SERO-4910 file (N, C-alpha, C, O; in steps of 0.05 Angstrom, whole numbers):
BEGIN
 pado doro    nc1    nc2    nc3   cac1   cac2   cac3    cc1    cc2    cc3    oc1    oc2    oc3
  Met    A     15    -23     -3     -2     -3    -16     13     31     -6     23     35     16
  Ala    A     10     46    -21     25     72    -17     26     82     13     10     80     32
  Ser    A     55     95     12     54    103     48     42    134     42     43    150     61
  His    A     31    146     10     34    172     22      6    173      7      5    152     -7
  Trp    A    -26    192      3    -45    182    -10    -43    195    -32    -61    192    -48
  Thr    A    -19    213    -40    -10    213    -69      2    192    -83     -1    189   -107
  Asp    A     18    176    -68     25    169    -76     19    141    -97      0    126    -90
  Val    A     32    136   -117     19    108   -134     32     83   -129     55     78   -133
  Glu    A     12     67   -119     40     34   -117     38     24   -141     18     26   -155
  Arg    A     62     12   -148     67      2   -172     92    -19   -160    108    -15   -142
  Ala    A     87    -42   -176    106    -69   -188    141    -62   -174    156    -71   -157
  Asp    A    142    -41   -195    165    -42   -196    178    -13   -204    159      2   -203
  Ala    A    196     -1   -210    195     35   -215    184     32   -256    168     43   -271
  His    A    190     24   -256    193     18   -291    157      0   -300    155     -2   -325
  Ala    A    142     -7   -290    111    -10   -284     89      7   -281     90     25   -264
  Leu    A     68      2   -295     38     18   -292     36     15   -265     53      5   -250
  Pro    A     14     25   -257     -2     23   -228    -19      2   -225    -39     -7   -237
  Thr    A      0     -7   -195    -28    -32   -199    -51    -28   -204    -62    -44   -219
  Met    A    -65     -7   -193    -90     -9   -185   -108    -13   -220   -130    -21   -226
  Leu    A    -84     -1   -239    -96     11   -260    -93    -16   -277   -105    -21   -298
  Ala    A    -71    -38   -262    -78    -66   -280    -92    -76   -255    -77    -66   -239
  Gln    A   -106    -87   -243   -126    -98   -233   -144    -86   -249   -151   -102   -267
  Ala    A   -158    -63   -253   -191    -47   -268   -183    -56   -308   -201    -52   -325
  Val    A   -157    -65   -317   -162    -71   -337   -158   -101   -336   -166   -111   -357
  Ile    A   -149   -118   -318   -152   -145   -311   -197   -149   -310   -211   -163   -325
  Val    A   -203   -138   -295   -231   -132   -275   -240   -130   -306   -246   -151   -316
  Gly    A   -243   -100   -327   -252    -95   -349   -254   -125   -373   -271   -136   -387
  Thr    A   -228   -127   -367   -231   -146   -391   -240   -169   -383   -248   -179   -403
  Thr    A   -243   -181   -368   -244   -204   -351   -287   -206   -361   -300   -223   -373
  Leu    A   -293   -179   -345   -321   -185   -348   -328   -173   -382   -349   -178   -393
  Ser    A   -305   -158   -393   -316   -172   -420   -325   -191   -434   -347   -195   -444
  Ile    A   -304   -203   -433   -302   -226   -439   -334   -246   -436   -348   -259   -451
  Gly    A   -331   -239   -411   -367   -253   -394   -387   -243   -410   -402   -257   -423
  Ala    A   -386   -213   -411   -410   -204   -428   -415   -209   -446   -439   -206   -450
  Ile    A   -397   -220   -475   -395   -226   -496   -411   -253   -491   -433   -260   -501
  Ala    A   -395   -267   -473   -405   -300   -469   -428   -304   -467   -439   -320   -482
  Cys    A   -443   -291   -446   -466   -292   -439   -488   -262   -456   -508   -251   -446
  Ser    A   -478   -259   -474   -499   -231   -483   -531   -252   -497   -555   -247   -499
  Gly    A   -513   -276   -505   -542   -291   -529   -570   -296   -495   -593   -288   -493
  Phe    A   -551   -312   -474   -561   -312   -453   -581   -301   -445   -603   -310   -438
  Tyr    A   -569   -264   -446   -589   -242   -428   -611   -233   -449   -633   -225   -442
  Leu    A   -599   -236   -485   -617   -229   -500   -653   -250   -504   -676   -243   -511
  Ser    A   -642   -275   -497   -667   -288   -502   -693   -298   -476   -710   -316   -477
  Met    A   -685   -276   -449   -695   -273   -434   -719   -247   -445   -740   -240   -434
  Ile    A   -710   -238   -463   -726   -209   -469   -732   -208   -498   -730   -190   -515
  Gly    A   -742   -241   -502   -749   -232   -527   -744   -225   -559   -756   -218   -579
  Asn    A   -713   -233   -550   -695   -229   -579   -702   -202   -597   -709   -201   -621
  Val    A   -697   -176   -575   -715   -154   -582   -690   -133   -605   -695   -112   -616
  Ala    A   -666   -146   -605   -639   -141   -621   -631   -161   -629   -638   -184   -627
  Ala    A   -608   -145   -644   -608   -174   -656   -580   -180   -638   -576   -169   -616
  Leu    A   -557   -205   -652   -543   -204   -627   -517   -190   -622   -507   -189   -600
  Leu    A   -505   -177   -646   -490   -165   -649   -478   -132   -631   -458   -122   -619
  Pro    A   -511   -125   -641   -504    -93   -622   -515    -97   -594   -505    -85   -576
  Trp    A   -541   -119   -589   -544   -127   -561   -508   -130   -539   -493   -119   -523
  Met    A   -510   -145   -551   -463   -145   -545   -449   -127   -535   -437   -126   -513
  Ser    A   -453   -105   -560   -438    -82   -556   -437    -73   -521   -420    -71   -504
  Ile    A   -478    -69   -524   -487    -55   -501   -484    -68   -471   -484    -54   -451
  Val    A   -481    -95   -471   -468   -118   -448   -440   -105   -446   -430    -98   -425
  Val    A   -426   -103   -470   -408   -102   -458   -392    -74   -445   -374    -75   -427
  Leu    A   -404    -46   -461   -417    -27   -453   -417    -25   -420   -399    -14   -407
  Ile    A   -443    -41   -407   -446    -37   -383   -429    -48   -362   -428    -40   -339
  Ala    A   -412    -73   -374   -382    -89   -368   -369    -64   -368   -382    -46   -358
  Val    A   -357    -60   -373   -331    -35   -377   -343    -16   -362   -332    -13   -341
  Ala    A   -360     -2   -365   -367     27   -340   -366     13   -314   -351     22   -297
  Phe    A   -379    -10   -308   -367    -13   -283   -346    -25   -276   -350    -31   -253
  Ala    A   -327    -32   -282   -296    -39   -285   -279     -9   -276   -262     -2   -260
  Tyr    A   -297      4   -299   -280     41   -290   -292     63   -282   -282     85   -284
  Ile    A   -320     56   -269   -330     73   -248   -330     64   -221   -319     74   -202
  Val    A   -343     45   -220   -355     25   -194   -316     16   -191   -297     29   -181
  Gly    A   -317     -5   -202   -294    -18   -202   -267     -8   -194   -251    -25   -187
  Phe    A   -257     19   -194   -252     26   -184   -243     24   -151   -226     14   -136
  Ala    A   -275     47   -149   -277     47   -129   -278     26   -105   -271     29    -81
  Leu    A   -291     -3   -122   -287    -26   -104   -253    -39    -99   -244    -50    -79
  Leu    A   -242    -34   -124   -223    -42   -113   -199    -28    -86   -183    -37    -69
  Trp    A   -208     -1    -95   -192     10    -69   -205     -2    -46   -189    -11    -30
  Cys    A   -237     -6    -38   -246    -24    -21   -234    -42     -9   -226    -43     14
  Ala    A   -234    -60    -31   -214    -80    -28   -177    -90    -16   -169   -108      0
  Glu    A   -162    -68    -32   -141    -63    -29   -139    -58     11   -126    -69     28
  Ser    A   -159    -32     11   -161    -30     54   -168    -57     68   -156    -67     87
  Phe    A   -187    -64     57   -199    -77     66   -190   -113     76   -201   -131     88
  Thr    A   -159   -110     60   -139   -131     56   -114   -130     65    -96   -147     65
  Asn    A   -118    -99     76    -88    -91     73    -65   -114     97    -41   -120     94
  Arg    A    -82   -120    115    -60   -131    133    -74   -167    135    -65   -185    150
  Met    A    -91   -169    120    -90   -205    105    -72   -211     94    -59   -196     80
  Arg    A    -67   -235     96    -38   -258     93    -47   -260     59    -71   -262     53
  Glu    A    -26   -259     41    -19   -265     11    -42   -291      2    -53   -289    -20
  Gln    A    -44   -303     11    -58   -326      1    -86   -321     -1   -101   -333    -16
  Phe    A    -94   -300     18   -125   -302     34   -136   -276      2   -158   -270     -9
  Lys    A   -108   -267      0   -131   -226    -18   -135   -248    -39   -152   -264    -30
  Pro    A   -130   -253    -54   -151   -260    -78   -187   -263    -83   -207   -258    -97
  Trp    A   -173   -282    -49   -211   -292    -55   -211   -265    -45   -206   -249    -63
  Ala    A   -217   -251    -17   -218   -231     -5   -228   -208    -31   -240   -189    -21
  Tyr    A   -226   -205    -54   -230   -189    -72   -237   -204    -94   -233   -200   -118
  Gly    A   -245   -218    -86   -261   -240   -110   -292   -238    -89   -313   -236   -100
  Val    A   -291   -238    -66   -313   -226    -48   -320   -205    -58   -341   -202    -70
  Val    A   -304   -189    -55   -316   -152    -65   -334   -150    -89   -355   -140    -97
  Gly    A   -311   -170    -99   -327   -168   -138   -362   -180   -135   -383   -170   -142
  Leu    A   -357   -203   -123   -384   -219   -123   -405   -200   -117   -423   -196   -134
  Ile    A   -404   -190    -97   -432   -168    -83   -424   -154    -99   -428   -165   -121
  Gly    A   -407   -118   -102   -416   -108   -112   -410   -108   -155   -410    -86   -167
  Tyr    A   -406   -138   -171   -417   -143   -193   -437   -148   -191   -451   -132   -205
  Gly    A   -454   -169   -177   -472   -174   -163   -498   -161   -161   -519   -170   -170
  Ile    A   -492   -134   -147   -521   -107   -150   -507    -92   -174   -523    -74   -178
  Trp    A   -497    -91   -183   -486    -78   -214   -512    -96   -219   -536    -91   -214
  Gly    A   -502   -114   -228   -521   -134   -251   -556   -135   -245   -573   -139   -262
  Leu    A   -561   -130   -220   -583   -133   -206   -599   -112   -211   -622   -119   -215
  Phe    A   -597    -86   -212   -602    -62   -220   -599    -47   -245   -616    -38   -261
  Val    A   -568    -45   -247   -562    -35   -280   -573    -57   -298   -588    -49   -316
  Met    A   -569    -76   -297   -566    -89   -328   -599   -107   -317   -597   -124   -336
  Ser    A   -614   -112   -309   -642   -117   -297   -657    -98   -313   -674   -106   -329
  Ala    A   -651    -71   -309   -658    -41   -307   -664    -38   -338   -685    -35   -351
  Thr    A   -631    -41   -349   -634    -33   -392   -653    -54   -401   -672    -50   -416
  Met    A   -644    -78   -387   -658    -93   -394   -691    -98   -403   -699   -109   -424
  Asn    A   -709    -87   -379   -740    -73   -381   -740    -51   -398   -758    -43   -414
  Ser    A   -723    -44   -393   -724    -10   -404   -732    -13   -448   -747     -1   -464
  Leu    A   -714    -35   -448   -717    -40   -483   -741    -67   -479   -759    -60   -495
  Asn    A   -751    -92   -468   -765   -105   -464   -790    -93   -459   -807   -109   -467
  Gln    A   -801    -70   -447   -833    -61   -432   -840    -52   -460   -859    -64   -470
  Pro    A   -824    -27   -479   -838    -22   -488   -829    -38   -513   -834    -23   -532
  Leu    A   -821    -56   -520   -830    -70   -549   -843    -92   -542   -859    -99   -559
  Asn    A   -841   -111   -516   -861   -135   -515   -883   -132   -490   -903   -146   -488
  Gly    A   -877   -117   -478   -906   -108   -464   -894   -120   -431   -906   -120   -409
  Val    A   -879   -125   -434   -864   -142   -401   -842   -137   -394   -827   -125   -410
  Val    A   -835   -143   -372   -816   -140   -359   -793   -170   -346   -801   -193   -345
  Leu    A   -775   -164   -342   -767   -191   -341   -788   -205   -311   -797   -188   -296
  Ala    A   -793   -231   -305   -787   -236   -282   -772   -242   -254   -748   -238   -257
  Asn    A   -775   -248   -237   -767   -240   -213   -747   -271   -218   -725   -265   -225
  Gly    A   -750   -295   -216   -730   -310   -221   -705   -297   -248   -682   -294   -240
  Glu    A   -714   -289   -279   -699   -276   -296   -683   -251   -277   -661   -242   -285
  Val    A   -690   -245   -265   -675   -224   -255   -657   -233   -230   -636   -221   -228
  Ala    A   -662   -251   -212   -644   -265   -202   -620   -279   -217   -598   -278   -207
  Ala    A   -624   -291   -238   -619   -304   -260   -590   -290   -255   -572   -301   -243
  Ile    A   -587   -261   -268   -573   -246   -277   -557   -232   -257   -534   -222   -256
  Ala    A   -580   -236   -238   -547   -223   -207   -538   -240   -194   -529   -232   -173
  Val    A   -535   -271   -199   -523   -291   -199   -502   -295   -219   -479   -301   -213
  Asn    A   -509   -291   -239   -490   -289   -264   -478   -262   -268   -460   -259   -285
  Tyr    A   -485   -244   -252   -461   -220   -248   -443   -229   -229   -419   -228   -236
  Ala    A   -448   -240   -203   -429   -237   -178   -413   -261   -192   -389   -257   -194
  Val    A   -422   -288   -202   -395   -305   -209   -383   -295   -225   -361   -307   -227
  Phe    A   -384   -262   -251   -367   -255   -270   -346   -241   -241   -322   -246   -236
  Gly    A   -363   -225   -227   -345   -204   -202   -336   -227   -188   -312   -223   -192
  Phe    A   -336   -247   -175   -312   -256   -163   -300   -262   -186   -278   -262   -176
  Ile    A   -298   -267   -205   -286   -287   -220   -255   -259   -224   -233   -256   -215
  Ala    A   -271   -245   -242   -243   -219   -248   -231   -211   -224   -208   -215   -219
  Phe    A   -253   -197   -204   -238   -187   -182   -207   -203   -170   -186   -193   -162
  Leu    A   -221   -240   -173   -201   -259   -158   -171   -256   -169   -149   -254   -158
  Leu    A   -183   -257   -205   -164   -255   -220   -147   -227   -225   -130   -223   -242
  Ala    A   -157   -208   -206   -146   -174   -217   -128   -182   -195   -107   -167   -196
  Gln    A   -126   -197   -177   -109   -183   -151    -92   -206   -154    -70   -201   -145
  Ala    A    -94   -235   -166    -74   -247   -169    -52   -239   -198    -28   -237   -197
  Trp    A    -65   -236   -214    -48   -228   -238    -39   -198   -246    -30   -195   -269
  Ala    A    -40   -174   -227    -44   -146   -231     -9   -139   -237     -1   -127   -257
  Thr    A      9   -153   -212     40   -154   -215     39   -155   -234     42   -132   -242
  Lys    A     32   -177   -261     56   -190   -280     39   -168   -297     52   -153   -311
  Leu    A      9   -165   -298      2   -148   -321     19   -121   -322     29   -111   -342
  Ala    A     20   -113   -301     31    -81   -290     47    -81   -306     42    -64   -324
  Ala    A     75    -97   -310     94   -104   -322     98   -112   -354    119   -115   -366
  Arg    A     79   -114   -362     77   -116   -392     57    -86   -403     34    -89   -410
  Lys    A     71    -59   -402     47    -34   -408     41    -44   -441     22    -30   -445
  Gly    A     44    -57   -463     43    -60   -485     14    -75   -485     -5    -67   -498
  Leu    A     12    -97   -469    -12   -109   -466    -31    -90   -451    -55    -86   -457
  Thr    A    -21    -81   -435    -46    -70   -413    -57    -45   -434    -79    -36   -428
  Ile    A    -48    -37   -449    -50     -5   -459    -65    -21   -487    -80     -6   -500
  Ala    A    -63    -41   -496    -85    -50   -506   -107    -68   -506   -124    -68   -524
  Leu    A   -106    -85   -483   -130    -95   -470   -147    -71   -467   -171    -75   -471
  Leu    A   -139    -44   -459   -153    -22   -447   -164    -14   -457   -185     -7   -448
  Ala    A   -155     -5   -490   -161     10   -523   -180    -19   -530   -200    -15   -542
  Val    A   -175    -39   -524   -200    -64   -537   -231    -41   -515   -250    -29   -522
  Gln    A   -221    -46   -492   -250    -39   -481   -257    -13   -482   -281     -9   -481
  Ile    A   -241     10   -485   -257     30   -495   -271     32   -525   -294     38   -529
  Val    A   -253     26   -544   -275     12   -566   -301      3   -564   -323     14   -568
  Leu    A   -294    -21   -558   -329    -31   -553   -347    -32   -536   -366    -47   -534
  Ala    A   -332     -1   -514   -358     18   -503   -367     34   -517   -391     35   -522
  Val    A   -349     50   -526   -357     77   -555   -380     58   -569   -404     63   -565
  Ile    A   -371     35   -584   -382     14   -597   -423     12   -585   -445     17   -595
  Gly    A   -411      3   -561   -437      7   -548   -442     24   -535   -458     15   -518
  Val    A   -437     55   -529   -450     71   -534   -472     81   -553   -493     93   -547
  Ala    A   -458     72   -587   -479     83   -606   -493     56   -607   -514     54   -620
  Val    A   -487     41   -599   -512     22   -606   -544     37   -590   -567     43   -598
  Leu    A   -527     38   -562   -556     33   -535   -564     62   -556   -587     60   -563
  Val    A   -552     86   -565   -572    110   -562   -581    115   -585   -594    136   -588
  Met    A   -577     93   -614   -583     85   -636   -615     71   -622   -637     82   -625
  Met    A   -612     52   -613   -635     29   -595   -655     61   -583   -678     66   -591
  Phe    A   -646     69   -574   -665     90   -549   -689    113   -565   -713    119   -564
  Ser    A   -657    120   -583   -673    138   -600   -695    124   -618   -715    138   -622
  Ala    A   -696    100   -631   -720     91   -646   -739     86   -624   -759    100   -628
  Leu    A   -741     74   -603   -763     66   -584   -771     94   -573   -791     95   -559
  Gly    A   -758    116   -579   -770    144   -570   -787    152   -600   -804    170   -598
  Arg    A   -783    140   -625   -802    141   -652   -838    142   -642   -855    143   -660
***
């Protein structure tokens, strides 16, 4: 942990900040999970969109979590595990991710799905579907935060790979914003 609040923790002097590497790992893991599960989520709302545009929206939601809420949760997990044994830290990070991303899925993803499903099909998600989304998001949050703590120092040392992963996430999120704007503007007509 950094000795002063303005210091940035790095694995070595030439590496990227550890928390940035952790956020990139979280964003990458959640993006892969979003791509893998986008068909599952789309089937819950009656195929209101094509799979590829829907996938970009789901990736946007994952990337938004990683770099908005995720940074705060990584900081909380770091503070929480400050005096914990090294072998337990990834698991504690995983629990923080499980809770945080599970809540994000419960509220943000289900609200996004309902905002598309209700105007087009006249129905909203059933409680079982909302629970399935929350559990799915919680599992991916656990995996992402566990990997972020376990692999952060290795990824921080590889600047090129870290920046490339970050750039891919940003591009996918920008595409997701464009698709989301187009979908909601079509609903408003």
